[in-house]
C-alpha angles and dihedrals in degrees: 000000000000090000092052094051091050090049092050090047091051091052090050095047096044096044114176098329123071107232119192089248091058103038118109132204134218117200136167152149127251123209142179118234111207144031112321110235120234116243129209118251116258111247111217096173090116087071114038091191089060091048094050090062093066130064093179137040121289122214135194115268097222088120121011120177137179134204111323091019093285108168130235126198096039113140113217121188142151105267099186143351100068119134114264101251140108118277112203115233116238116253092219112094127241107235118226109186130193095197114156091006091291127113112238123227097027093203122028145160128219131179125237106272097016118124121252111206108204115201131200110182097152102090095235141093116282134162130201108218108188112193096204120166103188100031118051110282113239137190106198113195112210112186117191091271092056101074100161135030130167125215132178130203118217101191135049116253136175122238117316134172131253123199144175115236089196097052109032096197093064116098141147142168129231134185123199108215133198091209134036094238098115140098138183120217128236127207090289086065093227129138133180129194114188141184098043119164118229107284149092119285139189107222120198130197116201130195125182095232107021100048125224142322127198137196135174119230133179119213114197106186130300100003141113119234119194119221118178126189132201123200127192137175090258092052093069 
């Protein structure tokens, strides 16, 4: 009862605008339960320029874990529960790099209308083949003289893959979002989603090989809620 009254008071106080005193946060850590498989080293011998960028072995990013089996490259976002209103896209571009013949970041989110800045610092031919299904699919050739290109997506779209037809080991994943409430984990497995209005939200964590996990969380004003996820091979 007390929680319900607090939630109602927060809604009345905040109104239609999320004030800093009202905004809530959802944070958490994502871990892998089980033995981490060993991956074969990526062989870049076919392109000596790619090979020259690395002094140590390079491995696929299908499952990247940190200390304590915390998981990188997990996309966490608010799947449902947000107020039905427009969310302006940032003018600042999201950078998508191809340094060392590897896409970085490996998993990313971008908002509809936000610029995507694609970089090619490698001095070799790359191409960014985005396998969109809602937005228009594109295959962007980037010879060594074309070091920067910008693209913009005009429709929201769930996670889709990106590949390089020149270097078959290169791959990444991207989601085009209508709102800014998403985060991608690094090797510490941590995510944070801020500035949430009071409400009940469905939070989804997505991994390219292990599928999705969801959780429901209620934010009642200026508080931080912790939602942790655990993936395993059997959870796919």
